[in-house]
N, C-alpha and C positions, 0 to 999 in steps of 0.2 A: 774143318779148314786148317787147324793146327797140325793135325796128323799129316795132311798132304804137304804142309809147309816143311815139317821135319824130314819127310822122305825126300823132298826136293833138295834140301840142304845136304843131306848125306850123299846124294848123287853128285852134287856140285863138288863136294870135297874129294870124292873119289876121282872125279875127272881132273881136278886140279893136281891131285897127286900124280896122275899119269901124264901130266903136261899135255893134255888134249883140250886145249882151250876152245877150238872151233866146235867140237862136239858138245862141250858143256853149254855153250851159248845156244845151240840149237835145241838141246833138251829143255833148257829154261824157257825158251820161247814157246815150245810145245806145251809144257805144263801150264804156263800162264794162259794160253788160249783155251786149254781144256777146262781149267777151273775158274775162268772169269765170271760165269753166272753165279757160282757158289760164293765167290768173293763179293759180288755185288749184293747178294742177299745178306751175307754176314756183316758187311759194312753198314747196311741199313739198320740192322738189329743191334749193332753195338752201340753203347751209350758213351757219352763223353767221360763219364766217371771211370770207366774201365781203361779208356785210352790215356788218362792222366797217370795211371800207375805203370805204364810201359816205360821202360828205360829210354834215355835220350840216345837212341841208337838210330842206325840207318833204317832199321825195321819200323820204328815209331814214325820216322819222317815219311816213309812210304805209306804208312797207314793214314796219316794226316793228309797227305797228298791225294790218296784215293777218296777220303771222306769229303774233301773240298770238291773233288770231281763229281761225287754223287749229289752234293747240294746244288751244284750248278745245273743239274738235270731238272729241278723244280723251278719253273719260271716265276718271276716276281709278280707277274700279273695274276697267276693262279692263287698266290697267297692273299693278294688284295681282294680278289673276287670271293674267296672263301670267307674272309673277314667281313666283307659287306653282306654276304648272304647270311652269316650268323647274326649280325646286327638286325637285318631285315626280318629274319625269323623271330627274333626276340620282340621286335616291335609289333609284328603281327600277332604273336601270342599275347602280348600285353594289351593290345587293342581289342582282341577277341574277348579276353577276360574282363576288360573294362566295359565292353558292350553287353556282356552277359550280366555283369553287376548292375549296369544302368537299366537293362530290361527288367531285371528282378525288382529294382526300385519302382519302376513304373507299374509293374504288375501288382506289387504290394500296395502302392498308392491307390490303384484302381479298386482293389479288394477292400481297403480301408474306407474308401468312398462308398462302396456298395453297402458295407456293414453299417456305416453311419446313416445312410439314407433309409435303410430298412428299419433301424432302431427308431429314428425320428418319425418315420411314417407310422409305425405301430403305436407310438406314443400319442398320436393325434386322436382327438375324440372321434367317435363314430360319425356324428353329424358332420364334422368338418371333413372327414375323408369322403363322405357321400357327396358333399357339395363340390369338392375338388374333382372327384371322378366325373360328376355330371358336366362340369365346365370343360374338363379334359376331352370328353367325347365330342364336344362341339367343335373343337379346333384341331384335333390330332389328324395325322395323315394316315395313309394306308398301312404304314409300318407301326402304328400306335406310338407315335412320337410327335413332339411339339417342335417346330422350327423356331428360330429366334423371333421372327415376325409374328408367328402364331402364339408364341409365349406372351408377347405384349397384349395381344387380343384377349388371351385367357386371363391375364391379370386385370383387364378392364372388367370382365365378367365376374371376377372374384372380388372386386372392389379395391384393388391395390395399384391401379394404373396412375393415380394422381389426379388432383382436381385442377390445379393451376398449371400454367406453362412451365414454370420452374420445376415443379414436382414431376411432371411428365418427363422432362428432359433428364433429370437426375435418376429417376427410376429406369428409364430406357438405357442410359449409359451403364448403370450398375448391373442390370439384368442381362444386357447383351454381353458384357464382359464375362459374367458368370457362366452363361450358357456356352460361350466359346471355350472357356476353361474346362467345363464338364465334358464337352465333346472331345477336346484334346486329350484329357486324361483317359477317357474311355478308349479312344482310338489307339493311343500309345500303349495302354495296358493290354488290350486285346491282341495287338500285333506282336507284343513281347511275350505273350503267354505260350506255353508249350502246347503243340497240337493244333494251333490256330491256323487258319488259312493265310497264305502270304498276302502281302499288300496288293490291293486291286481285285482280290477274289471276294465273293459274298461272305459275310460274317453274320452271326447272331449277336447283336449288341445289347448291352445293359443287363443281361442276365445269363446265367449258365444253364445248361440243360439239367433239369431237375430229375433226380432218380425216383422211380416209382416206389411207393412205400409197401407194396405187397411183396412178401417173401416168395421166392421160387420163380420170379420173373426175371428174365435176362433180356435186355434190349441191346441189340447190336445195330448201330447206325454207321454204316460204311458205304462208300461208293461201290457200285456194282463191280467195276473192274478190280478195285482193290480187294474187295471181299472174295472175288473168285480166285485172285492170285495169291491170297494169303494161305500159307501152309502150316501156320501155328494153330493148333486146336484151342478153342476157348477153354478157360479155366472154369470148372464147375465146383459149386459148394452146396452142400445139402442143407436145405431149410434157410438159406440166406440169399441175399442179393448176389447173383453170380457175376454180373458184369455191369459196367456203368455205361451210360449213354455217351458215346464218344463221337465227335464230329471231326471229320477230316475232309480236306478239299479234294474234289475229284481231279485226277490228273488230266492235263490238257490232251485232247485228242482221244480220250477214252470213250467219248460218246455217252457218258453217264452224267447228266446234269443234276439229277436229284439223287440223294442218298437212298440206299436200299435199307429198309427196316425189317428185321426178322425178330420174331418173338419165340423164345424157347423156355420151357418150364423145366425146373430141376428140383430135386428133393422130394420128400414124401408128400408135399402139398400140391402135387401136380394136378389132381382132380379138383378143380376149383368150381365154385358156384357160378351161376349166370351173373350175379351181382358183381363179383370180382372181375369177371370177363368184361362187363360193361365199364368198370372203372379203369381197367387196363387199356381198353380201346379208347377211352376218353383221353388218357395220358398220351397215347400214341397220336391221337388227332391233334392234341395241343402241341406236341413236338413237331408234327408235320406242318402245322400252321406257322410255328416259329421258324422252321427251315424255309418255308415259302416266302417269309418276309425278310430273309437275309439280304443285306445290301453291302456293296463294297465299302461304303463309309457311313457313319451314323448320320441319319437325316434329322435328328432332333433328340430331345430329352424325354425320358419316360415320366409317368405320372408321379412316381416316388420322388424323382429329382425335382419336379415342379412343386410338389407339396412340402418337401422337407428342406430344400435348399433355396429355390428361387423365391418362393413366397416370403420366407423370413428375411431375405435380402431386401426385397421391396418394402417390407414393413419397417426395417431399420432406416431406409432412406426417407420414408414418410415420417418416421419418428423424429429424425433430425430436422426435416424441412418444416414441420408443423409445430415445433417447439415454441418459436417466437409468437405466432398468432395465438396459440393456446395460453401462453404466458400473459399476453395482453388481456385476454378475456378473464384470466384468473385474477389479475390485478384489479380490474374493474369490479369484480365481485368482492374482492378483499376490502375495498373502500367502505362497503356497507356491512362487513362481517364483524361480529363481536369477538370472535376468536382470532388472536393474532397469528396463529400457526396454520390456519386453513379456513375453508369455507364449509358451511353446513350442507346437509343433504338437500334441503329445500332450495338453497341457492344454486346448487348444481342442477337440480331439476329445472329451475328457471333458466339457467344457461342453455341447456340442451333444447328447451322448448323454443327459445329465441333462435337457435341455430336450425330448427326444424328436424332435429334428430330423434324426437320422441314418436314420430309417426311410423317409423320402420319397426316391423315386428320380426320375431324369429330369434334363434339362438345367437349369442354373441360369438364372434371369432376368437381364437386364442389370443391372449395378451402377449405383447412383445417381451414383457418381463413377468416372471412368476410372482404373484402376490397372493399370499394365503389369507389376507384380511378381507372379510366380506364387507360390502358396502350396504349400509342400512340407514334408517331414518336418524339414528343417533351417531352416525360416523362423521368425524371431522376429517375432511379430505384435504391433503396437501397438494402441492403442484404436481408431483409425480403421479399421484393417484388420479388426479383430474386429467392429466395429459394422456395416460394410458387408457382410461375409460373413454375419453373422447375419440381416441384413435379407433377403439373397437366399435363405437357407435357410428362413426363416419364410414368405416369399412362395411358395416351392416347396411347402412343406408345406400351406399354405392352398389352393393350386391342386389338390393331390392330394385334399384333403378335399372340395373342391367337386366334383371329378370323381367321387369316390365317391358323393356325394349323388345326382348325376344317374344314375349307374349303378344305384344302388338303386332309384330311381324307375322306371327303364326295366325293370329285372328284375322288380319287383313290380307293374308296370303301375299306378303311382300317377298319378291324374289331376292336371292342372295346379293345380286349386284346393287339393287336399289337400297337394300338394307345397309350394306357397307358404305354406300355413298351418303346416305342421309342419317346414319345412326347417331351422330353427335347432335342432331337437332330433331330426331324423330319424336321425342316426347313433346317438344314444343309444338311441332306441326300437328301431332295427334290431339293435343289439348285444344289447339285452335280449331281443328276440324270438328271436334265434338261440341265446342261452344257454339258453333253455327248450325249444328245438326239438331234442329228443333224437334224432330220426330224420333230421334235416337234410333234410326234405322240403319246406320252405318254408311249412308250415302247422302250426297247433297244434290239439290236441284240446281238449275242454271243460275237463278237469282242468289241462292245461298253461296254457290261457288264464286260468283263475281264479288259478292260482299266480303267473303273470306279473303279473296285475292286482294281486294282493296285494303283491308286492314292488315295484310301482310306486306304492303308496300309494292304490290305488283301492278297497280294502276290499270284496272280493266275498263274504266269508264271514260277515259279521255278520247277525244275525237280520233286521234291518229292511231290509237292502240285498240279501240273497241272492235273493229272488224277483224283484226288479226287474232285477238283473244277469242272471239266467237268461232273462228275457224279452228283454232287449236283445241277448244273444248269439244267440238264435234270430232276432231281427229283422234283424241285420246279416249273417247267413249267407245271402247271396243265392242261392247254388247249392244250398243244402240238403244239403250233404255232411257236416255235423256237424264241420267243421273251419274254422278261421278263418285266412285269409291276411292278409298285412301290410296290404293296402288295407282289408279289412274290420276289422282290428284298429284302424286309425287312426280309422275311423268310430265304432267302439265306444268308444274313448278319448274322443272328442269328446262323446258322449252321457253317459258316466259322469262326466266332469269337470263337466258342467253339473249333473248330479244331486248330486254331492258338494258343489259350491259352494252349491247350494240348501239342502242339509241343514246345512251349516256356516255359514249366513248370519248367524244370531244371534250365534254366537261371534265371527265375524270383525267384525261390526258393533261389538260391545263393545270388541274390541281396537283397532279403528280410532278410535273415539270417545275412547278413553283417551289416544291419542297427541296430539302437539302439531300442530294443524292451522293452516293459514294463513288469510288473510282470505277465500279462496274455498272453505274447508272441504275442502282437499286436503292430502295428506301429502307433504312434500318427499321427494325421492329419497334423500337421505342419512339420512333418519329411518326408512326402511322396515325395515332390519335391527334397529334398536332397538325398534320396535314389535313385531316378531316375537319378539324375546327377552323383551319384557315380557309377552307372552301365554303364554310357557312353551314355545313351539315349539323354541327354541334354548336348550339347557340347558348345554352345555359350550363351551369356547373353540374346540374343533375345529369344532363345528357353526356357531358364530358366523363363523369364517373361511370355512367352506364356503358359507354364505349370501352373504357379501360377494363371493366369487369367482363364484358363480352369477349374481348380479345384474350384476356388472361384465363378465363374459366369456361365460358360457353363454347367458343368456336374451337374447332380442331384445324389449325393452320399448318399442320405438318406437310400437306400436299402443296402448299403455295410458298412456304418458307424455303429460301435457298441458303447455301452455305454462307458463313459470315464473310463480310467484305475483307479483302486482303490489301496490303500495300502493293505498290508497283513491283517491288522486288519479289514479293511472295505470291503474285498473281499466277493463276494456273497456266496462262500462256507465256509467261516470262521464262527465259532460259536462265540457268544458274550462271552462265558466263556473262549474260547481259544484266544481271541483277546488281544493284548497287552494293558495294562492299560496306559492311558494318560489323560491329561487335557481335559476337555470338550470344552474349547475354541479352542484348536488345531483341534479337530475333526470338530467343526463348520466351522473353517476356511478352512479345506480341502474340506468339502462338498460345501462350497460357491465357491471355486475355480473349483470344478468339474462341477458345474452347468454351468459355462462359457466355459468349454472345449467342443469343437465340437465332440470329440470322437476319435476313432481309427479304424484301419482296420486290418483284419487278412490276411492270405496268399491268400485266394480266392479273397477278396476284393482288395488287392494290385495287383493281377493279372488282375482284371477287369480294374483298373485305368491305369495300364501299357499299356494294349491293347488300351484303349481310347486315351491316349496321343500319342502312336505310330501312330494311325490312323490320328490324327489331324496334326502331324508333316509331315506325308507322304502326306497328302492333300496339305499342303503348298508347299512341294517340287514338287508335281505333277502339281500344277499351274505354277510353274516356268518352268517345262519341257514342258508343253503345249505352253506357250508363246515362248520359244526358238524354238520349232518345227514350229510354225507359222512364226517366223522370218526367218527360213531357208526354207520356202515354202514347208513344208511337210504337207500332208493331215493327217486327224485323222486316217484314215485306215492305212496309211504308218507308223504313229507313233505307232499304235498297233503292227505292224510287227516288228518295230525297238525295242520296249520295250520287246516284247516276245523273240526275238533273244538274246538281251542283258542279260535278266534274266535267260534264259535257259542255257547259257554257263558261268554264274557267279556261279561257283560251291561253293565258300565259302560264298556267299550271303553278301558280304561287299560293293556292289555297285561299284566295280572296275573290270576291265578286264586287264589281262596281255597280252603279245604279242601273244602267241599261242591261247589264248581265243579270241583275236580280230580277228584273221584269221578265226577261226571257226564260229564266229558270222557274219562275212562278207559274208561267202560262200552262205547261203540261201537268202541273200538280193540282191546280185549283180549278173547280168547275167554272168560276167567273173571276176575272182579274179585278183587283181593287182599283178604285180611282186614285188620283194623285194625292188627294187629301188623306185618305185612309192609309195609303202607303207611307206618307210622311209621319203620321202619328205612330205607325207600327214600327218604323225603323228605329233601331237603338241610338244611332248617331247620324246627324245630317250636317254636312259641311257645304256652305255656299261656295260656288265656284266663281272665279274672276272672269268667266267668259261673257260675251255680249248678251247671250240669251238668258244668263243668270239661272242656269239649270242646276237643280240640287243634285249633288253627288254624294253617295254613301259607299263605304267599303265595309263588308262584313265577311266573317268566316263561317264555317259550317255550323258552329254552335249558335251563333246569332241568326243564321238562316233558319235553323230549326225553331228557334224561339219566334221568329217572324211568321213562320208557317202556322204555329200553334195559335198565335195571336189572330191571324187572319181567318183561320177556320173556326175558331171558337169551340174547339173540342170535337168538331165533325171530322169525318174521314177524308182522305185524299183521293184524287183520281188516279187509278192504276194506269201507269204509262207503259208497262211492258206488254209485249205482244201476246196474243191469245194462244191457247192450246186447244186444238180441235182434232177430230178424227181424220178429216179429209186432208188437212195440211201437215200434220205433225206425226202421224202414225203410218209407217210404210205398209205395203201390202203383206209382207211376211209376218209382221207383228199383228196385223188384223186377223190373219189366219190363226195365229197362236192364241189370240184373245177368244176367238169363237170356239176353240176347243175346250173352254171352261164349261160350256153347256154340253149336255149329252148328245152330241152330234157326231156322226161317223166322220173319220178323217178323209175318206174317199169323197164324201159329198162336199166337204169343205174345199178340197182340192179342185173339184169340178166347177166351182163358182168363179165367175169373172169378177173384175174389180167393182163394178157398179152393184152387182147382186150382193157381193160380200159386204160392202160398206152399208148397204141398205138393211141387210139382215142384222148386222152388228149394231146399228143404230136402234133398231126395234128392240133388240134384247136389252140394250143398255138404257133405253128410255130417253135418249138424247138425239139431237139432230147432228148431221154430219158436219155442218159448218159452225155449230154452237161452240162458244168459248167455255171450255170445261173448267176454267179457273173461277168462273162465277157461280159454280154449284155450291150447295151447302157444305159439301165436302170437296174443297178445291182440288182439282186434278191438274198437275203441272208436269207429270212425267209418265213414262210407260209403267213404272212400278206402281204408282198410285192408281193408274187406269186399270191395271190388272187387279188390284185390291178392290176397286169399285166394281169391276165385273164379277169378282167372286161373291161380293155381297149381293149383287143383283141376282146371280144364279141361285144363291141360298134362299133368297126371298121367294123366288119362283118355285123352288122345290117345296118350301113350306106351304105356299098357297095351294099348290097342286095336292099336297098331302091332306090338307084340311078340307 
């Protein structure tokens, strides 16, 4: 550019010397047009520092003017756009780096959790791991994981669910929070790991793909489309593991839903034995099973997380909740202790015997705190040692009770639905069932079922309920053997409870409306016992304490308890705009109080609680009635007749009989009614009435009624008032054919007999008449099962007689 400029100046000077001004101007214009692109390039590359050294001449002014002209060519908007794009790129880069660092933190946290779980799981005793795995298999899903609700059920089987309502609520809150945190950490960690499937695609959760331990084996786990399109050959190593098990998501639209697994051998150990081949195929099957259980999100926690993290969390909650009751027991024993620093080993054994914890057998669960000191006869136990050992014993007792529940369900063939519905009272029902099973055969006859229902508060003997109860008993008897098994009895209890709640609906409604209800017309949990006492169901302090214990420990009210009552501003249906304004601290305080509130019950829930408490109080009274009957030398069959007659003539259902009702109840039980003088002497209390006929009136209950019967009979038996059991009236045609097959008779011949021939032949073989009451035999027969046993004995006698 300088060269051309000098050349132009020389030409201008020559033209000026020749005074040819017009020609000089034309030459300058031509040169400027020719070298304009070069000058543009030169001006863009020149810096301001070079321009400052140019003399203050016309030439410098022209250069500055041209530079300003070039700067005007760059729009202001382009500079602003480039600046914004630079800042945006910087923000994107910083956000990307921050996201990478955050994902790395999540992945590291996931791996730390996994290592911690693995270490804690391996540190558990073998017996404890075996018990945890057995419980885990009962509640895990198809992906070998425990959902939050299944985790609570598993804690019940392992003995850490809690005994009281407060303990169960605390354990549920703590465990649910922990399970959610574990799921969140695992999901965030897996989504942030390199090579994992994107969000929404199936993943293998809670464990990585394990490498096989045999050298020379290379596992390649790739989707079929990705493996086919891969051009990079796999790396090979001699005598070592050549490749790792890698899991990649199949690309969408590739048509390959399952990964392709290929096995290649490398190194000198390629000729392996059949044993190693079996081991490798087992590893491949395990990996294939894991891939088949891949899910988009984790469905629950694995067994290691349940045993190493959830169970210690539940133990700590129970450790805190049971500190106060254990402290009270410790203080009571300290009053008689000679050592001021603790109690003796004998005092501790006395404590656990009173609590009923010495009956459970088996290994003790791990302690909440490590204690190297062993407990022996000469050990002085302080509060912490007593507290920790009681926690272990209570957990062992709870495990044994849960194991007994499962054993009962398996023995009685209780289906899953009935088991979950009646599990919280299954042990109580089973013990009541066995107490009335005199023959210990696992089933009850009609009289035994009615007596059991009576002493469970289900009232089968009243006039208005007896026909309906009889219909329900025949309806639940699926095999038509005139006997009720435990599964059938549970179904019967469900139907009768609904019927009793329907009959008692008006009384329960009046009791419920008299109580103090909240804004949602529900009754608070702590007001339930007061409402029951106000109705007259609880009459003594002992019954009041029993009701409190039943609601707190025995009953599982989680299905009837509703959320805690809210104020008008915090009600679910209220809008935030319509709510009353108030300080935020007041609202936080109300929410904090509501978190500790166990909840409330509506009318339906209160009716269920009323029915359960009624049943338990009736069971306590029934136990007293049975003991009194045994003391008066009444058999259980006679007690059924006495109770049926008493309830049948108790018209007002208050548990009392007046004079005329007493005579009516005695008539079906005694062969001859006593005269008025004998009855006056036998009655425990007689009150003269103010009526004109001056008729004596007495009021007695069931205990006094049994004493009256024993006084009038003088030790003799009663008249059996229940209906007879005969072949003609109570055994259907199909059952008669089944009975006749006990003898060596062909089935075709039995099928060819008509009804009259069949019953005649069966009567001859049994040695009874068709219309005879089989209850009057030396071996009373009251059901088809007993009739079949009687037929088997008769057939055996016939075979022995023929043999001799």
